[in-house]
Structures are given as C-alpha cells and as structure tokens.
N, C-alpha and C positions, 0 to 999 in steps of 0.2 A: 295108790301105792306106786304105780308106774311113774307118775309125775314126780313123786318124792325122789325116786331113784334117778330120774333125769336131772332134777335140780341139784342133787348132791354130786352127780357126775360133772355137771358144769362148774360147780364150786371147786372141785378138784382140778379141773382143767384150767380154770381161771387162776388158781393158786400156782399152777405150773407156769403160767404166763407172768404173774406178778412177782413170784419168788422162784426164778429159774435155777436149775442146778444141772450138774453133769453127772452121768453115771461113770463109775471108776473104770468100767469096761468099755466105755465110749467117751473118752475124754475130750474129743474135739467138737461135739455137738451137744448143746444143752436143750432143755425142754422148750424154751421160748422159740428157738430156731425151728424145732419140729412143728410147733403150733403155727409159726409164721408161714411155713410151707403149706399147711392146710388152709390158712387164711388166704394165701395167694391162689389156691385152687377154687375156693368158694366165691372169691371176689368177682371173677368173670360171670359166674352164675347169677349173682345179684345184678350185675350190669345188664345181662341179657333179659332178665325179668323186670328191668326198669326200676330196681330198688335203690340203685346208687349210680353215681357217675364214675366213669373209668378214671378220670383225673379231675376230681372236684377241685374247686378253687381253694378250699381249706387245705386239702392235701398238698396242693402245689405251693401255697404260701408257707406252710410250716416246713416243707421240704427245703425251700430256699433258705430259711433260717438255720436249719440243721447243716445245710451245705456251707453256710457262712462259718459255722463253728469248725467244720472240717478244714476249710480253707485257712483259717487262722492257725490251726495246728500245722498244716503244711507249710505255711509261711514261716512260722517259728522254727520248725525243723530245718528248713532250707537255709534261712539266714544264719542259724546257729550251728548248722551241720551236725545235727544230732540224730540218733536212731529211735528216739522215744516217740512212738506213734499212738500214744494213749487216746487222743481224740481225733486222729486222722480219719477214722472210719465212723464218726458219729452219725453221719447221714445214713449209713447202712444200718447202724445200730437202731436209729430211730425208726426206720422202716420195719425192722424185725419186731420191735416192740409194738408198733402200730398194727401190723398184720396178724400178730399173735393175738392181740386184743380183738381184732376184727373177727377172727374165727370164734372167739368166745361169745361175742355179741351176736354173731350169726346163729350159734346154737341157742342162745337165749330167745331169739325170734322164733325158732322152730318150736319152742315149748310155750312161749307166752304170746306169740304173734306180734304184739306191740311192745316195744322195749323203750322205756323212759329212763330219765336220770334216776328215778326212784328204784326202778328194777335193777339197774347196774349197781346202785348203791347197796341194795340188800345182798347182792352177790359178793361184793367186796367185803361187806361185814362178815358174811359167811366164811370168806377166805381168811380173814383175821382171826375169827373164832377157831377155825380149823388149825391154823398155825400155832396159836397159843396153847390149844389142847395138845397138839403134837409135842410142843416144847415140854409140857408137864409129863407126858407119857414117856418121852425119850429120857428125861431126867430120872424118872422113877423106876423104869424097867431096864435093867442092864442089858438084857438080850436085844431089846429094841435099839438101844444106843449103839451096841456093837454092830448090829445089822446096818443101821444108817451110816455109821462111820466107815464101814467096810465097802459099801457100794455107792455112796452118794458123796459128791464133792461140789463145792460151790464158789469158786473164785475167792478163796480165803474167808468166805462168809459162813462156813459150816463149822462143825465141831472141832476141827483141828486148831489147837491153841486157845480154844474158848474155855475158860475156867471160871467157876463161881458165878455162872450165869446160864440161862436157858438158851436153847436154840431149837428152831423147828427144822423143816426140810426146805432148805434154800433161804431160810429166814434167820438171821443172826446179826449181832453187833449193831452198830449205829445205822447201817444200811437198812436192816430189817426194822429197827426202831423208827426210822424216818417214815417208812411206808406204812407201818402200823399207826403212826401219828397222823398220817394223811387220811387213813380210814376213820380215825376218830372224828375228823372234820366232816367226812361223809356221814357219819352217824349223827352229828349235830344237825346236818341238813335234813336227815330223815326225821329227827325229833321235831324240827320246825314244821315239817309237813304234817306230822302227826297232830301237833297242837292246832294248826290251822284247820285241818280236816276233822278235828274232834274225834279222833279214833279212840277205841276202847282203852281203858286203863291198863289192860294186859299188854297191849302193844307198847305203851310207854314203859311199863315194867321191863319188857323184853329189851327195848332199846337202851334204857338206862343201865340195866344189868349187863348188857353187852359192852357198853362204854366202860363201866367199872372193871369188868373182867379183862378187857383188852388193855386198859391203862395199867393195871397191876401186873399182869403177866408180861405185857409188852416192855415194861420197865426192867423186868428181870432179864430180858433179851438185850435191849438197847435203850439207854435212858433218854435218847432223843424223842422217844414216845411222849415224854412229858411236854415237850415243846408243842407237839400237835394237839395235846389235850388242852393246853392253855389257850391256843388260838381257837380251838373248837368251842370252848366255853365262852370266850369273848365274842365270837361270831354269833353263837346262839343267843347270848344275853342281849347283844345289840339288836339283833333281828327281832326279838320279842318286844323289846322296849320301843323300837322305832315303828313297828307295824301296828297301826291303830285298828286294823280289821280283826285282830285276834281278840277274842272275848276274854274278859278278865277271869271268868269262871274256869276257862280252859287253862289259863296260866296258873291259877291257884291249885287246880287239880294236879297239874304237872309238877309244880314245886313240892307239893305234899308227897307225891310219889317219889320225887328225887331224894327228899330227906329220908324216907323209909329205906330206899335202896342203899343210900350211903351208910346209914346206921347198920343195916344187916351186913353189908359188905365189910365194913370196918370190924364188926364183931367177929365175922368169919376169919378175917386176916389175923386179928389178935389171937384167936383160938389156935390157928395153925402156927403162929409165931411162938406160942408158949409150949406146944406139944411136939413140934417137929423141928429138930436142929437144921435140917436141910432147907426147909421153908424159911426159917429164921435167917439163914445165911443169904438166901436169895432176896428176901425182903430188904435186908440191910444193904445189899448191893443196889437194888432197884431204887430205893429211896434213901440213898446214902446222905444226900444233902440235908434231908429233914432230920435224920438221926443225928448227924453231926451238929445241927443247929440246936437241938434240944439237949444234947450231951455236952457240947463244947461252946455253944453260942456262935459258931461259925457256919454259915450256909455255903458249904463248899464240898467238892468231891475230888478224888484223884484225877478224874478226867478234866475237870475245870482247871485244876492246877497245871496239868500237862498242856491244856489249850492255851493258857496264858503264856507259857513258855514257848509254845510252838507257833503262836500268832506273830510271825515275823514277816518283814517286807524287804524288797530289794534296796540296795544302796547305790544304784546307778540308774540313769534315765533310760538307757537302752533296755534293760530288763523290765522296767516299769511299762514301757511301750509295747514290746514284742516278746518279752520273756527270755528265758535261757534255753527253752526247748527240752527241759527235763521235768518230769512229774513223778516218775517212779524212783526207785532207790538210786542213790548216788553212784552205786556200783555200775550203773549203765554208762556213766561218764568215765572214759579211760583216763581222764586227768584229775578226777575227784579223789582226794585222799582224806577227806574229813570224816566225821562220825556218821553213822547211819543207824542209830539206835532204834528209830521208829520205822526204818525201812523205806523212807521217803526222801526225795531230794531236799537238800538244805535242812534235813532233820525236822521237818514240820509236817504235821498231819492235818493242820487247819485248812479247810476247803479253799477259802479266798486266797490264802497265801500260796497254796499249791497251784491254783489257777493262774495267778499273776506270775509266779516263777516259770510256769509252763509256757503260756502264750500272752502274757502281759495284760494290760488293761484293754488292749484291742480285742483279745479273745474273750476276756471276762465280760466286757460290755456286750459283745456279740452274743454270747451265751445267755446273758440276762435278757436281751431283747428277744431272743428266740422264745424264751418262756413267757415273756409278756405277750408275744404274738399267739402262743398256744392258748393262754388264758383268754385273750380277746376272741379268738376263733370259737372257743367253747361258749363263752358268755353271750356273744352276739347271735349265735345260731340257736341257743336254747334259752327261752324266756325266763326271766326272774331268777337267774343263776349268777349274776355278776358278782355279788358279794361272796357267794360260795366259792367260786373259782379264784377270786382274789385272795381268799383265805388260804387256799391251796398254794397259790403263788407265793404268798408271804412265808408259808412254811418252807417252801423250797429254798428261798433266799436265806432263811434262818438256819436251815440245815447246813448250808455252805460255810457257816462260821465254824462248824465242828468237823465236817467231813466232805470230801469232794465227790459227792454222788448227787443224784437228782431224783425227782418223783414223776418223771414223764410217764412212767408205767401206770400211774394212777390217772393221769390225764387221758391216756390213750383210749380206753373204752368210751369215754365221753366224746372224744374227737371222732370216733367211729359213728356215734350217733349223729354228729353234725354232717359227716360225709354222706351218711344214709339219707339225711333230710335235704341234701342239696337238690336231689331230683324232685322231691316234694315241693320245695320252694320254687323251682323252675316251673313245675306244673301249675302252681298257684298264680305265678306271674303270667303264664300263658292264658289262663282262664280269665284273668283281669283284662288282658289285652283283647281277647275275643269279646268279652262283655262290652268293653268300651267301643 
C-alpha cells in the first residue's frame, strides 16, 4: 500500500513537470520551476554518492545546442532591433525542464532502486492517463471546473478560451496533444518490450487499453495526438516485422488482443456517442476529419484549413536568413499595422513559419540540430533505443508544422538516465583499463 502511494505521488509530480502550470495567487513561478529547484538540490547528493557526474558530457553537449538557439534569438533581436525575446532564454528553459525531470527520476530511484527506460515509460503513461481522466472530470463536474479555472493558469494552455474540447491541469490544446502523442510512442515502446518478453495477456490488455484511452481523450484535448498515434503504430509495426527474434505466437496473441481492445473501445465510444450529447460533441471535435470524410467525402478540419492559410513564408532574403525578430503578436512591433487575428506575428500559427519569421533558417536549423543531438545522446547511451528516440524526434518535427512548441520535456527524463549512467560508463572503462 505504501509503495502504491509512493508511485502515485511520483506520477503526480511527474505530471507537474511534464504539464506545468501557474497558480493564480503565484503567477511568476510555475510547477516545473519548483521541481527544478528540488532537482538542483538532489543533484549534488547524487554526485557526492558517485551516482552521476557534476557536468557529464551529455549535459554539456545538449547545453551547447540550447545555447545556440538562444544565441540565434539574440542575433535576430539585435539585428532587427526588436524586443521579442521568445527564445532568448531557451538555454535556461532547457535547464529547468531537465532538472525538474531529474528530481522525478531521483524519486523513482528511491522507490525502485534501478530506473530504466521502461520504468520512466510507465510513469509517463501514468501521467497521460491522469491528465485524460482529469480532463473528463473537469468537463463533467462544474464545481471542479470552476475550482481549476479559479486557481490554476497555464500560459494560455488552460481553460481560458478553450471551448468544445477537454483540458486537464496544465494540459490543453495542441501543446498538450503533442505531449500526449509523444507518450503514445512511449506506449508503443512498452508494447514492443511486452511482446519480446512474452508478458502476460493482461499486461498487453492494459497497454492497449491505455493507448486507446489516451488516443480518444487526447484528441478531445488536442488533435495533434493523432500524429503521435500514427508514428507510434508505424514504429511498433516496423519493429515487430523487422525483429526476427520475436516469436510468431507472441505476435499472434498480441494482434488478437489488439482486435478485441479496439472492438470493445469502439463499442463503448458508439454507446457514449448515442446517449450523451456532450460526449458526441467532443468526439466530433476530436475526430472531425473522419466525420467529415464519411459525411462529406472531404478529409479535413477547421484546423487544417487554418493551417493551409497560415503556412506562409518570407518574401525577402534577409528574413529567410535571420528572421524579423518577431514571434508573438504583431502588436509587439510599434510599426506593425496589419491584422492579428490569431495573435501571432504575420498572422500565422504554423510552427515552421513562426520560427523562420522569428530567427530565420539560421535559428530553425540550429533548433533542429539541437533536437537531433538530444536524440543521439539518448540513443547512444541507452542500448536498442535508436528507433524509439528517432520516432520521438520525427514527432517533434511534425508538430512544428502545426505549432511552435517542442517535446523536450519527454526527452528530459531519458536524458537524466544517460547522465546518471555517465559515471557507470566511466567505471566500466576504468575496470577495463585495470584489467588490461
């Protein structure tokens, strides 16, 4: 019982790191900042106990990448003489994400002693299940919705202005959907492990049920969840087909379980769709493209139409190279007199467009290289995870088509595992030298 309480507490704290929010009575400090402070406090303890390096090579290399993003922001602001510092402090933001994750991983070690990719994965799944459930509860109980709206805010990602869709606590819109989509890829990795290790059918049912639940509810929050689901399914299918070590009986059993979970899930959704007007509205929003296809023959949504209109690019070389130095609303530009319907510079919400207008291809490519480096650091330090982290990297770049956010927060706990192992790797090398 005590361990269950410990695990659930860590799930909550990990959620505070992955989906941070501000309290209305404390608007300058969010939950990830508080956790980062705790992470900075336990980091020296790990160092003194020989569990990690003070400045591991992984930490140094990714910090250089984040610093490059900040420098590109500074360069664009200076050349264009603008006040928009949207990515000037990205290096600090990256450190905050990382140390908040480090504290969560530290707590996991206290409970489980050894923490692996699988351990972190299950906690992230727990976070996603928690947020989806909170979304349903907030939507169903008016008093809970009023309580959340009164005391919790989240950088425009909370309930304010969110209509006809669900939101959790710190989890909403495309930002929340992107992170939930990333966790679906994590779930695919856990499914692959389950198949390889021939775990019980109940484990597969739990994993598949979680996947279906997060996919459906996640789409009611932000439809970018679907992108993560597509990549997750492709990653899982390719891994199963290409891995000759997986026994065919395990594959058949998993596929059979998958069919049953999908059938039950679809029946439940149809039932709620027919008896609950509120669920019907949410399902029609979450899967608008599919409803439109079957009803009109057009596979489209209001969001995709807005995206096609907002995916615009500069008309001059200078902006292509270094940007205009604006990312937020055009109102920040004293000389801007154009429309600001979407509240973004040049009236575009598309991620790639906003990045290019902000700090040009220089900043965009630097930002992309940073995430490539993060992916390599994770996959090189943790065996047999290259395809898994590449799938997360692909999702990050796909998300940028729609929105200017990233999923470093999902990479962060796995990076903490690599930093933790730096010391172990050094010890192994020392042992080899002594033996030779």
